[in-house]
C-alpha positions in Angstrom: 20.1 -25.2 18.8 21.7 -25.8 15.4 19.7 -25.3 12.3 19.6 -28.0 9.6 20.4 -26.7 6.1 18.1 -28.3 3.5 19.2 -28.2 -0.1 16.7 -26.4 -2.4 16.6 -29.6 -4.5 14.7 -31.3 -1.6 12.1 -28.5 -1.6 11.7 -28.7 -5.4 11.3 -32.5 -5.2 8.7 -32.3 -2.5 6.9 -29.5 -4.4 6.7 -31.8 -7.5 5.5 -34.7 -5.3 2.7 -32.5 -4.0 1.8 -31.3 -7.5 1.6 -35.0 -8.6 -0.5 -35.7 -5.5 -2.9 -32.8 -6.4 -3.2 -34.2 -9.9 -4.0 -37.7 -8.5 -6.6 -36.0 -6.3 -8.3 -34.4 -9.3 -8.2 -37.7 -11.3 -9.6 -39.6 -8.3 -12.4 -37.1 -8.0 -13.7 -37.9 -11.5 -13.6 -41.7 -10.9 -16.4 -43.7 -9.4 -14.8 -46.4 -7.3 -17.0 -49.2 -6.0 -18.3 -49.0 -2.4 -16.4 -47.0 0.2 -13.3 -47.0 -2.0 -13.8 -43.3 -3.0 -13.2 -42.2 0.6 -10.2 -44.5 1.0 -8.5 -43.4 -2.1 -9.1 -39.7 -1.3 -7.9 -40.0 2.3 -4.8 -42.0 1.3 -3.7 -39.3 -1.1 -4.5 -36.6 1.5 -2.5 -38.4 4.2 0.5 -38.9 2.0 0.5 -35.2 1.0 0.0 -34.0 4.6 2.9 -36.3 5.7 5.3 -34.7 3.2 4.2 -31.2 4.3 4.7 -32.0 8.0 8.0 -33.8 7.5 9.7 -31.4 5.1 8.0 -27.9 5.1 7.5 -28.0 8.9 11.0 -29.4 9.4 9.8 -32.3 11.6 12.1 -34.6 9.7 15.1 -32.9 11.1 13.7 -32.2 14.6 14.4 -33.8 18.0 12.7 -36.9 19.3 10.6 -34.7 21.6 9.0 -33.0 18.5 8.3 -36.5 17.0 6.7 -37.5 20.3 4.4 -34.5 20.2 3.4 -35.1 16.6 2.7 -38.8 17.4 0.7 -37.9 20.5 -1.4 -35.4 18.5 -2.1 -37.9 15.8 -2.9 -40.9 17.9 -4.4 -39.5 21.1 -8.0 -40.3 21.7 -10.3 -37.4 21.0 -13.3 -37.0 23.2 
């Protein structure tokens, strides 16, 4: 199993994206959007941030197709 070497610039960029996402979360928390839009905005920001964490910090981006299948199955399998 060969390890993928990730340049530190990638981690810094993802860190900055997550910081911006956190700032957007704080800004969205102080806004009163009409109807159910509050939840939609908050969940969209959270899903984008979680996607970056899973793809880069958990190294799924550089993993085999089997790992992608496991992630996909965990996200989209019916829960009872």
